[in-house]
C-alpha positions in Angstrom: 0.4 -3.8 6.4 -2.0 -6.5 5.1 -3.0 -9.7 6.8 -3.0 -13.0 5.0 -4.0 -16.5 6.1 -1.9 -19.3 4.6 -3.2 -22.9 4.4 -0.7 -25.5 3.1 2.2 -27.8 4.0 5.8 -27.3 4.9 8.0 -29.6 2.9 11.6 -30.8 2.9 12.6 -30.8 -0.8 15.4 -32.8 -2.4 15.8 -31.4 -5.9 17.8 -32.9 -8.7 18.4 -31.8 -12.3 19.6 -33.9 -15.2 22.5 -31.5 -15.6 23.8 -32.8 -12.3 22.8 -30.0 -10.0 21.3 -31.0 -6.6 19.6 -28.9 -4.0 18.0 -29.6 -0.6 16.0 -27.4 1.7 12.8 -26.4 3.4 10.0 -25.4 1.0 6.2 -25.7 0.5 4.0 -23.0 2.0 7.1 -21.3 3.4 7.8 -19.8 0.0 4.7 -17.7 0.2 5.2 -17.0 3.9 8.7 -15.8 3.3 7.6 -13.6 0.4 4.7 -12.1 2.4 6.9 -11.3 5.4 9.7 -9.9 3.2 7.1 -7.6 1.5 6.1 -6.4 4.9 2.8 -8.2 5.3 1.4 -10.2 8.3 0.9 -13.9 7.6 -1.0 -16.4 9.7 0.4 -19.8 9.0 -1.9 -22.9 9.3 -0.1 -26.2 8.8 1.1 -29.4 10.4 4.8 -30.0 10.3 6.7 -33.1 11.2 8.9 -32.9 14.3 11.8 -34.2 12.1 11.8 -30.9 10.3 11.6 -28.6 13.3 15.4 -28.1 13.7 15.4 -26.6 10.1 12.0 -24.9 10.2 12.1 -23.1 13.5 15.1 -20.9 12.9 13.7 -19.8 9.6 10.3 -18.8 10.9 11.7 -17.2 14.1 13.5 -14.7 11.9 10.2 -13.6 10.2 8.7 -11.2 12.7 5.4 -10.7 10.9 4.7 -14.5 10.7 2.1 -15.7 13.2 2.4 -19.4 14.0 -0.4 -20.2 16.5 -1.9 -22.3 13.6 1.3 -24.3 13.2 1.5 -27.6 14.9 4.6 -29.9 15.1 3.4 -33.4 14.8 5.2 -36.8 15.3 7.2 -38.1 12.3 9.7 -37.0 9.7 7.3 -34.6 8.0 6.6 -34.1 4.3 9.7 -35.1 2.5 9.7 -34.7 -1.3 12.0 -35.7 -4.0 11.8 -33.6 -7.2 13.5 -34.2 -10.6 13.7 -31.6 -13.4 14.6 -32.5 -16.9 14.3 -30.9 -20.3 12.7 -34.1 -21.5 9.8 -33.7 -19.0 6.7 -31.5 -19.5 6.5 -31.1 -15.7 8.8 -32.1 -12.9 8.7 -35.6 -11.4 7.7 -36.0 -7.8 8.1 -38.7 -5.2 6.6 -38.1 -1.8 8.4 -40.1 0.8 6.3 -39.2 3.9 3.3 -37.0 4.9 1.7 -35.4 7.9 -2.0 -35.6 8.9 -4.5 -33.2 7.2 -5.0 -29.8 8.8 -7.8 -29.4 11.4 -10.0 -26.6 10.1 -10.8 -25.3 13.6 -7.5 -23.4 13.7 -8.4 -21.4 10.6 -12.0 -20.9 11.5 -11.0 -19.4 14.8 -9.1 -16.6 13.1 -11.1 -15.9 10.0 -12.3 -12.5 11.3 -8.7 -11.3 11.4 -7.8 -12.4 7.9 -8.1 -10.0 4.9 -7.3 -12.6 2.3 -6.9 -16.4 2.5 -4.5 -18.5 0.5 -4.8 -22.3 0.2 -2.1 -24.1 -1.8 -2.0 -27.9 -2.1 1.7 -28.6 -1.5 1.2 -32.3 -1.0 -2.5 -33.1 -2.0 -2.9 -34.5 1.5 -3.0 -31.0 3.1 -6.7 -30.9 4.0 -9.8 -32.9 3.3 -12.5 -31.6 1.0 -15.1 -31.6 3.7 -12.9 -29.6 6.0 -11.9 -27.2 3.3 -15.6 -26.6 2.5 -16.1 -25.6 6.1 -13.5 -22.9 5.8 -14.5 -21.7 2.3 -18.2 -21.5 3.3 -17.4 -19.5 6.4 -14.9 -17.1 5.0 -16.0 -13.5 4.4 -12.8 -12.5 2.5 -11.2 -13.1 -0.9 -9.7 -16.6 -1.3 -6.8 -17.6 -3.6 -6.5 -21.3 -4.4 -3.5 -22.9 -6.1 -4.3 -26.4 -7.4 -0.7 -27.6 -7.5 -0.3 -31.2 -6.0 -4.1 -31.8 -5.7 -3.8 -33.0 -9.3 -1.3 -35.7 -8.4 -2.1 -39.3 -7.4 -1.9 -39.9 -3.7 1.1 -42.3 -3.8 3.9 -42.6 -1.3 7.4 -43.6 -2.2 6.9 -43.8 -6.0 6.4 -41.5 -8.9 3.1 -39.5 -8.6 1.4 -39.3 -11.9 -1.1 -36.6 -12.8 -4.7 -37.8 -12.5 -8.2 -36.6 -13.6 -9.4 -34.1 -11.0 -13.1 -34.6 -11.7 -14.3 -32.9 -8.5 -12.3 -29.7 -9.0 -15.4 -27.5 -8.9 -16.1 -28.6 -5.4 -12.7 -27.4 -4.3 -12.9 -24.2 -6.2 -16.4 -23.2 -5.2 -16.4 -19.8 -3.3 -12.8 -19.1 -4.5 -12.0 -15.6 -5.8 -8.7 -16.3 -7.5 -7.6 -19.6 -9.1 -4.1 -20.6 -10.0 -2.9 -23.6 -11.9 -0.3 -24.5 -14.5 -1.1 -26.1 -17.9 -0.6 -29.6 -16.6 -3.0 -29.0 -13.7 -5.6 -27.6 -16.1 -5.3 -30.8 -18.2 -6.1 -32.8 -15.0 -9.2 -30.7 -14.3 -10.2 -31.1 -17.9 -10.0 -34.9 -17.5 -7.0 -35.6 -19.8 -3.8 -35.3 -17.7 -1.8 -37.2 -20.3 -2.0 -34.2 -22.8 -1.7 -30.5 -22.3 -4.8 -28.5 -23.2 -5.2 -26.7 -26.4 -5.8 -22.9 -26.3 -9.6 -23.3 -26.8 -9.7 -25.8 -24.0 -8.1 -23.4 -21.6 -10.6 -20.8 -22.6 -13.4 -23.2 -21.9 -12.0 -24.1 -18.5 -11.7 -20.4 -17.6 -15.3 -19.8 -18.5 -16.3 -22.8 -16.4 -14.4 -21.3 -13.5 -16.2 -18.0 -14.0 -19.5 -19.8 -13.9 -18.9 -21.0 -10.4 -17.9 -17.5 -9.1 -14.1 -17.2 -9.7 -13.1 -13.6 -10.5 -9.7 -14.2 -12.1 -7.8 -17.3 -13.3 -4.0 -17.4 -13.5 -2.6 -20.2 -15.7 1.2 -20.3 -15.3 3.2 -21.4 -18.3 6.8 -21.4 -17.2 9.2 -19.3 -19.3 6.3 -18.1 -21.5 4.7 -16.2 -18.6 1.1 -16.3 -17.1 -2.2 -16.2 -18.9 -4.4 -13.9 -16.8 -8.1 -14.1 -17.4 -11.0 -12.2 -16.0 -14.6 -11.9 -17.3 -13.4 -8.9 -19.3 -10.9 -10.9 -21.3 -7.6 -12.8 -21.2 -4.0 -11.5 -21.5 -0.7 -13.4 -21.8 1.8 -11.7 -19.6 5.4 -12.4 -20.4 8.0 -13.2 -17.9 11.2 -11.1 -18.1 14.2 -13.2 -19.2 16.3 -14.4 -16.3 20.1 -14.0 -16.8 20.8 -16.9 -14.4 18.6 -19.8 -13.5 19.5 -21.6 -10.2 16.2 -23.2 -9.2 12.6 -22.8 -10.5 11.1 -24.5 -7.4 8.7 -22.1 -5.7 8.5 -19.6 -8.5 4.7 -20.1 -8.9 4.5 -19.6 -5.1 6.4 -16.3 -5.3 4.2 -15.2 -8.2 1.2 -15.9 -6.1 2.5 -14.0 -3.0 3.6 -11.0 -5.1 0.2 -10.8 -6.9 -1.8 -11.1 -3.7 0.3 -8.5 -2.1 -0.3 -6.0 -4.8 -4.0 -6.8 -4.9 -4.0 -5.8 -1.2 -2.6 -2.4 -2.1 -5.5 -1.7 -4.5 -3.8 -2.7 -7.8 -5.8 -4.0 -10.7 -5.5 -7.7 -11.4 -3.2 -7.0 -14.4 -1.0 -4.6 -12.4 -0.8 -7.1 -9.5 0.1 -10.0 -11.8 2.8 -8.0 -13.5 4.4 -7.4 -10.1 4.1 -11.1 -9.2 5.7 -12.1 -12.5 8.6 -9.6 -11.9 9.2 -10.9 -8.5 9.1 -14.6 -9.6 11.4 -13.9 -12.6 14.1 -12.8 -10.1 13.4 -15.7 -7.7 14.7 -18.2 -10.3 18.2 -16.9 -9.8 18.0 -17.9 -6.1 17.4 -21.1 -4.1 15.3 -21.7 -1.0 12.8 -19.8 1.2 15.4 -17.7 3.1 16.7 -16.2 -0.2 13.1 -15.7 -1.3 12.4 -13.7 1.8 15.5 -11.6 1.3 14.5 -10.9 -2.3 11.0 -9.8 -1.3 12.6 -7.3 1.2 13.9 -5.3 -1.8 10.4 -5.0 -3.3 8.5 -3.5 -0.4 6.1 -0.8 -1.7 4.4 1.9 0.3 0.7 1.7 -0.8 -2.0 0.3 1.5 -5.6 -0.6 0.6 -8.2 -3.1 1.7 -9.0 -6.4 0.0 -12.3 -6.8 -1.9 -14.8 -8.8 0.1 -16.7 -11.8 -1.2 -20.1 -10.9 -2.5 
């Protein structure tokens, strides 16, 4: 059993598709938490969650016996409520953030760092933690860190469409990170031109910049095409198996992340771990919600155990 620390935000997602389908449920960092627990790992959860979401969140997390919630605090207010729209006409989904919770207090994570084998931070809202507080955690961690850019690349608007912005300070967020995850749109934001997806050569340049500041592997997710997995030894496009049925793609990048991290903990190579993550995520698209994600992960529990690499 491996032990992960999870920094992010619990969200309430209202999801619509141009085809007329609509879904609603709890999401955010609980996609990774559910996947880790389903795979048999321990997960320490660090997040603020609005009291308005507690009636939905508490029964979910109570059922996950390897999830530790001392780092979870229910705070006043409705919580992070998000409206997502998917359309074939959009390069990426549209997002409206109706309400947020205060940024995480890093003290909760710092107190447990010696118990954590690998730390994950995913920016589910972009308001999750301040840069100064994140630097305290990253500078203090003696373990591998996985960072998913996600909503950090979105403008900090409430109650209107959040456009992608230039993320000029991305290296400050990524410093001391071992594994970096982003999609093409988020890479475009880090390159300074969010209005246009990066060309292949630009992605290569971005990856090299990440290696220069110490990142060991970069995962650029590309939807149906798969994931570009890059290490200093080279890059490889890993294709996603074709899904027979697509119900909801929300959380698929989160499932890929959890599956890949899980296999890295078992001693798999980066390529082997990514293939497992892609396989898990390709099945998650036929499901909806964090509870079904957890149940899917239960079917994938392997038997190997092995320590994580420590930061040099």
